C-alpha positions in Angstrom: -25.7 -37.9 -42.4 -26.0 -37.1 -46.1 -23.9 -34.3 -45.8 -21.8 -35.3 -42.9 -17.9 -35.6 -43.7 -18.1 -39.1 -41.5 -20.2 -41.4 -40.1 -21.9 -40.8 -36.8 -21.7 -42.3 -33.5 -25.3 -43.3 -32.2 -24.8 -40.9 -29.7 -24.2 -38.2 -32.0 -27.5 -39.4 -33.9 -29.6 -39.4 -31.4 -28.6 -35.8 -30.4 -28.8 -34.8 -33.8 -32.4 -35.8 -33.7 -33.3 -35.5 -30.7 -32.3 -31.2 -30.2 -34.4 -28.4 -30.7 -34.6 -24.7 -29.8 -36.5 -25.4 -26.9 -33.6 -27.0 -25.3 -31.2 -25.2 -23.0 -29.0 -27.4 -21.0 -27.5 -30.4 -21.9 -29.2 -32.1 -18.8 -32.7 -31.1 -20.5 -30.9 -32.4 -23.7 -30.1 -36.0 -22.4 -33.4 -36.2 -20.7 -35.7 -36.5 -23.8 -32.9 -38.1 -25.5 -33.0 -41.2 -22.7 -36.9 -41.0 -23.4 -37.1 -41.2 -26.9 -34.1 -41.8 -28.8 -33.1 -45.2 -28.8 -31.2 -46.9 -31.3 -34.4 -49.0 -32.6 -35.9 -45.1 -32.9 -33.2 -44.5 -34.9 -34.6 -47.3 -37.0 -38.0 -46.7 -37.0 -37.8 -42.8 -38.3 -34.8 -43.6 -40.5 -36.2 -46.9 -42.2 -34.3 -48.6 -44.2 -32.0 -45.9 -45.5 -30.0 -46.2 -42.6 -27.0 -49.4 -41.1 -26.9 -48.7 -37.1 -24.2 -51.0 -36.0 -24.5 -51.2 -32.3 -21.5 -53.4 -31.9 -19.3 -50.4 -32.6 -21.7 -48.0 -31.6 -21.7 -46.4 -35.6 -24.7 -45.0 -38.1 -24.4 -44.8 -41.8 -26.3 -44.8 -44.7 -27.0 -47.9 -46.3 -25.7 -46.8 -49.6 -24.3 -43.8 -51.4 -27.4 -43.4 -53.8 -29.5 -42.7 -50.5 -27.8 -39.2 -50.7 -28.7 -39.0 -54.4 -32.2 -39.8 -53.7 -32.9 -37.3 -50.5 -30.5 -34.0 -51.7 -32.3 -31.8 -54.5 -29.2 -30.5 -56.0 -30.8 -28.1 -58.2 -33.7 -26.9 -55.8 -35.9 -28.4 -58.7 -38.2 -30.2 -56.4 -39.3 -27.8 -53.7 -42.8 -29.6 -53.1 -41.1 -32.8 -52.4 -41.2 -32.8 -48.7 -38.7 -35.3 -48.2 -36.0 -34.0 -50.3 -33.4 -31.1 -49.3 -30.9 -28.8 -50.8 -27.5 -28.7 -49.6 -27.9 -24.9 -48.7 -30.7 -26.1 -46.1 -29.3 -29.1 -45.0 -25.9 -26.6 -43.7 -28.2 -24.2 -42.4 -30.2 -26.9 -40.1 -26.7 -28.1 -39.1 -25.6 -25.0 -38.2 -28.5 -23.6 -36.3 -28.5 -27.4 -34.0 -24.3 -26.7 -33.7 -25.0 -23.0 -32.5 -28.0 -24.2 -30.3 -25.8 -27.2 -28.5 -22.5 -24.8 -28.2 -25.1 -22.2 -26.3 -25.4 -24.9 -23.3 -24.6 -23.2 -20.4 -22.6 -26.7 -19.3 -20.3 -25.6 -22.0 -19.1 -22.8 -19.7 -15.6 -23.9 -19.2 -13.3 -26.8 -20.4 -13.4 -29.0 -17.8 -9.7 -30.2 -18.2 -8.3 -26.6 -18.7 -11.4 -24.6 -16.8 -9.1 -21.4 -16.1 -7.7 -21.5 -19.2 -10.8 -21.6 -21.4 -13.5 -20.0 -19.1 -16.4 -17.9 -20.8 -15.8 -14.5 -19.6 -19.3 -13.9 -20.6 -22.7 -15.1 -20.4 -23.5 -16.3 -24.1 -26.3 -19.3 -23.6 -28.8 -18.8 -26.4 -28.3 -19.1 -30.3 -28.8 -15.7 -30.7 -26.2 -14.5 -28.1 -23.6 -17.1 -29.1 -23.7 -15.5 -33.2 -23.3 -12.3 -32.3 -20.8 -12.2 -29.7 -18.3 -14.4 -32.0 -19.5 -12.4 -34.7 -20.8 -15.1 -37.1 -22.1 -12.5 -39.6 -23.5 -14.8 -42.0 -25.9 -17.0 -39.6 -27.5 -13.6 -38.1 -30.1 -14.0 -40.6 -30.7 -18.1 -39.3 -31.3 -16.5 -35.7 -33.0 -13.6 -36.4 -36.5 -14.9 -35.8 -35.5 -15.7 -32.0 -32.9 -12.7 -31.9 -35.5 -10.6 -29.5 -34.2 -7.8 -26.8 -35.6 -9.6 -23.7 -36.6 -12.9 -25.0 -37.6 -15.7 -22.9 -35.0 -17.8 -24.1 -32.6 -15.5 -22.9 -30.8 -17.4 -19.5 -30.3 -14.0 -17.8 -32.8 -11.3 -19.1 -32.5 -9.5 -16.4 -29.2 -8.7 -17.0 -30.2 -7.6 -20.8 -27.9 -10.0 -22.6 -29.4 -9.0 -26.2 -27.8 -9.5 -29.4 -27.4 -6.5 -29.8 -25.4 -6.2 -26.7 -23.7 -9.1 -27.2 -22.4 -8.2 -30.9 -21.0 -4.7 -29.1 -19.3 -6.7 -26.6 -17.3 -8.6 -28.8 -16.6 -5.8 -30.5 -18.3 -7.4 -34.1 -19.3 -3.9 -36.2 -20.6 -5.6 -39.1 -23.2 -7.7 -36.7 -24.3 -4.7 -35.2 -24.9 -3.1 -38.1 -27.0 -6.2 -39.5 -28.8 -6.3 -36.2 -30.2 -2.6 -36.4 -31.2 -3.5 -39.9 -33.9 -5.8 -38.4 -37.2 -4.0 -36.5 -36.7 -5.4 -33.2 -33.7 -3.5 -32.4 -33.9 -0.9 -35.1 -36.0 1.3 -32.3 -35.4 0.2 -29.0 -33.3 2.9 -27.5 -33.3 1.0 -24.3 -31.1 -1.8 -26.0 -28.8 0.1 -28.4 -27.6 2.1 -25.0 -26.8 -1.3 -23.1 -25.1 -1.9 -26.2 -23.7 1.3 -26.3 -22.7 1.3 -22.6 -20.5 -2.4 -23.0 -18.9 -0.6 -26.4 -17.8 2.2 -24.2 -16.4 -0.5 -21.6 -14.7 -2.3 -24.1 -12.8 0.7 -26.2 -14.7 -0.1 -29.1 -14.9 3.0 -31.2 -16.4 2.3 -34.5 -19.0 0.6 -32.8 -19.7 3.3 -30.3 -19.9 6.0 -33.3 -22.5 3.5 -35.0 -24.8 3.1 -32.2 -24.8 7.0 -31.3 -25.4 7.8 -35.1 -28.2 5.3 -35.1 -29.8 6.3 -31.9 -29.3 10.3 -31.8 -31.8 11.0 -29.2 -30.1 9.1 -26.4 -29.2 11.4 -23.2 -28.0 10.7 -19.7 -24.6 9.7 -21.5 -22.7 10.6 -18.1 -22.0 6.6 -17.0 -20.5 6.4 -20.7 -18.3 8.9 -20.3 -17.0 7.8 -16.8 -16.4 4.3 -18.6 -14.4 6.2 -20.6 -12.6 7.9 -18.5 -11.8 4.8 -16.2 -10.3 2.7 -20.0 -8.7 5.5 -21.6 -11.3 5.5 -24.5 -10.4 9.3 -25.4 -11.5 8.7 -29.2 -14.9 7.7 -27.4 -15.0 10.1 -24.7 -14.7 13.2 -28.0 -17.8 11.6 -29.3 -19.4 11.4 -25.9 -18.2 15.3 -25.4 -19.5 16.1 -29.1 -23.1 15.0 -28.0 -23.2 17.8 -25.0 -22.2 15.0 -22.1 -21.6 16.7 -18.8 -18.2 16.4 -18.2 -18.4 17.0 -14.4 -20.9 14.9 -14.0 -20.0 11.9 -11.7 -21.6 8.0 -11.2 -18.9 6.0 -9.4 -16.2 8.8 -9.4 -16.5 12.6 -8.2 -16.1 13.1 -11.9 -14.7 11.8 -14.7 -11.3 13.8 -14.7 -11.2 12.2 -10.9 -11.4 8.8 -12.8 -9.2 9.0 -15.2 -6.7 10.6 -13.1 -7.2 7.3 -10.5 -6.1 5.2 -13.5 -2.9 7.1 -14.9 -4.5 7.9 -18.4 -2.3 11.2 -18.7 -4.0 11.6 -22.3 -7.6 11.8 -21.3 -6.7 13.6 -18.2 -5.0 16.4 -20.9 -8.6 16.2 -22.6 -10.9 16.7 -19.9 -8.6 19.6 -18.9 -8.7 21.1 -22.9 -12.6 20.5 -22.6 -12.7 22.4 -19.4 -13.1 20.0 -16.8 -13.3 21.7 -13.0 -9.8 20.8 -12.4 -10.8 20.9 -8.0 -14.5 18.9 -8.4 -14.5 16.8 -5.3 -16.8 14.7 -3.7 -17.0 12.9 -0.2 -19.1 10.1 -1.4 -17.9 8.8 -4.3 -17.9 5.0 -4.7 -14.2 5.2 -6.4 -11.1 7.3 -6.3 -10.4 9.3 -3.6 -12.2 12.5 -3.7 -10.6 14.9 -6.4 -8.3 14.2 -9.5 -5.5 14.9 -7.4 -5.5 13.3 -4.5 -6.8 9.9 -6.9 -3.5 10.7 -8.9 -1.1 10.5 -5.8 -2.8 7.9 -4.0 -2.2 5.9 -7.3 1.1 7.2 -7.7 0.9 8.9 -11.4 3.6 11.1 -10.9 3.2 12.4 -14.7 -0.8 13.0 -13.7 0.0 14.8 -10.7 2.2 17.0 -12.2 -0.5 17.5 -15.5 -3.0 18.8 -12.8 -0.5 20.7 -10.5 0.4 22.7 -14.1 -3.1 23.2 -14.8 -4.3 24.9 -11.9 -5.3 21.8 -9.4 -5.4 23.1 -5.4 -2.5 21.0 -3.7 -4.3 22.2 -0.4 -8.2 20.8 -1.3 -9.1 18.6 1.8 -11.0 15.3 0.7 -12.2 12.7 2.5 -10.6 10.2 3.8 -6.7 11.2 3.4 -7.6 15.1 3.9 -5.0 16.7 1.5 -3.3 15.4 -1.7 -0.1 14.8 0.5 -1.1 13.0 3.1 -3.0 10.6 0.5 0.4 9.9 -1.2 2.2 9.8 2.2 -0.3 6.9 3.4 0.1 5.1 -0.4 4.2 5.8 0.0 4.6 7.5 -3.1 7.8 9.2 -2.6 8.6 10.8 -5.8 4.5 12.4 -5.7 5.3 13.3 -1.9 8.6 14.9 -3.1 6.5 16.7 -6.3 3.5 18.2 -3.4 5.9 19.4 -0.9 7.1 22.2 -3.4 3.5 23.8 -3.7 1.8 23.2 -0.4 1.2 25.9 2.1 0.9 23.8 4.9 2.9 20.1 4.6 1.5 19.3 8.5 -1.6 20.0 8.2 -3.8 18.9 10.3 -6.6 17.2 8.5 -8.1 13.8 7.4 -8.3 10.5 8.5 -4.3 10.4 9.7 -4.2 14.1 11.1 -1.3 14.7 9.1 0.5 13.6 6.1 3.8 13.1 8.6 1.2 10.8 11.0 0.2 9.1 8.0 3.3 7.9 6.8 4.4 6.8 10.2 0.9 5.1 10.5 2.2 2.4 7.4 5.5 2.3 8.3 6.9 4.6 5.3 10.0 5.4 7.6 11.9 7.1 3.9 8.6 9.4 3.6 8.0 9.9 7.6 12.2 11.2 7.4 11.2 13.6 4.4 8.3 15.3 6.1 10.0 15.7 9.5 13.2 17.2 7.9 10.3 19.6 6.2 9.1 20.4 9.4 
């Protein structure tokens, strides 16, 4: 009340009095308020210093002099427990606001759920502060900002403050957290933060984390993620750390991932760094076995041309399509089919799920491609 810019409603005042760091949901807070915080409790707690007008549902200071009585403007009375500095009062309000806004019920705005849905979980105060880059408030939540905190709504997913600040792209917050002992030496937390920073393309944060955690290894998942996103500068940082350029996780290799999404600059970078251009796998989760097949099926003509110039084998067989020509024919990529026909030895080679490129085109009704392949013989 003493630093509020307007009178408070009774509901606002009861929320402010009842709220604590132990609350993690609006439902939990409301239960405590209903049990302990009624208008008569406000009067009992604040005594003659406030006026509670139930007819209009408003709480005000009884007199402006109450503010002067309670505020210790110069910090001259540190031992008088009932006086508070404006700075400390502002800090307490900031803590309360962050705690309240981190409740999981506010994951979306009810009138506009599709426009205001939270893309990530930040339902603890430290996660909220770090995701939104509220640098000045980091010290206020530092004590609870511990990796794997019991307050974390989804601890199994590792939504630590460091990970949330990396996710939000807030370099200054990341640096401030790395000064804290609970984050400074936690390489597991650092690896999790690095992964999301790579995924979001936050190059400066990736560089910061790699410098702070020089012993991080097994960075193949991060290189593949950078390839998926086309983040060439991040890929360079990871390759400088000696990351295996041909190790695939969900794709046959990073080059396969870059080709599938049509990231020409990333494809060129990986080829320049001696990636195996014909690296293939029939067990990858995504992609289509090899870089040329993935580029062909996704209709990325420039990538197909770059791969062919760099020595990609157009006759390589990968499941399920067989050759890259068959993959392009099945996907209806006419320009890619025309390009591959110029370099393929056996355009109607029997292999793959549909038998031949001609049969694949006919199976899905790409008559123009079927006509072209039929004329080729």
